[in-house]
N, C-alpha and C positions, 0 to 999 in steps of 0.2 A: 503494499498501498502505498502510497506517495501521501505527505502532509503538505497536503493547502493550508495556504492561509484563506481563516472565516473571511468574509465578506465584512467591510463594516459594517455595523448596526447603522439607518438611520436616528440623528439627534432629534426627539419626543418636540416638538412646541410647550411652548409655556403654559399651553391651558392644561393641555391633556399631562403634563408637569405637575402642573398642581392638583389637576382633577387626581391622577396617579395617585399622590401626595396625603393625599386626604380623603381619599379612598381607603388607605390602608390605614394612615390613622388611628381613623372612624373605626376597623375595622379588630385592630389594632385592641388601644382599649376597651370595642364591647366581649374582644381575648380577658382581659383583665377578667372584668370585669367576673364571665365567666369563671375566672380562680375564688372566684370567695362564693357565690352563687349557686346554690346547687339546682343544680337540672339545665344549667346556663353553659352549653362542653366552648368548649377554646381554642379546643384546635383548631375544630374548621375553620375558626377566624384569626387564628393566628397565621395557617396555607394562606389565605387570602393574602393578611398583610406581606409577605412573604412574596406572593408572588406580585403584587405591588410596587412591593419597596426594589425588590430586582428588577426594576427597569430605572427607579429613579434614584433610588439609595441604598448600594449594593453593601458596602459597609456598613447601613447597619442592619442588615442580615445576619452577623455574625455573633451578637448576642443572644436573636431570636433560637438558632442551631444549638452554644451552646444549653439551653434552657435543658437540665435532666429529664425532664416526665415527656415532653412537650415536643422537643428536638429531634428525637432520633425520627420520631412520627413524619415531622417534618421532610426530615431530609431524605429519608422513603419516598413519601408521595412528589419530593425532589425528582427526585430514582426513577420515578417509572415511566413507560418507555413513550407514550405519551405526551410526556414530559422532555423528550429529549435524552430519556434514558439509556442504557445501555440494552443489550443482547446478551444475557445470559450467556454465559461460552460452558462450552463443555469440556 
């Protein structure tokens, strides 16, 4: 296999950047409320926040991925095949 460089991603416009930041912050806050509220899931909201922040602020994702309980679930979801995960090697 040859290693061809990936094409550069197109920059997001300011309104899209702000919208993704706002949505990510809202999802993160809702997940944080879910930590203390019984019956409200945390992982689902934090996965959505990570998906938003990966486009706008990739450096902000690292603390979420290091969370002991929720971090492994988020990493598993990001490695899932439809989102760019690789095939299992046999």
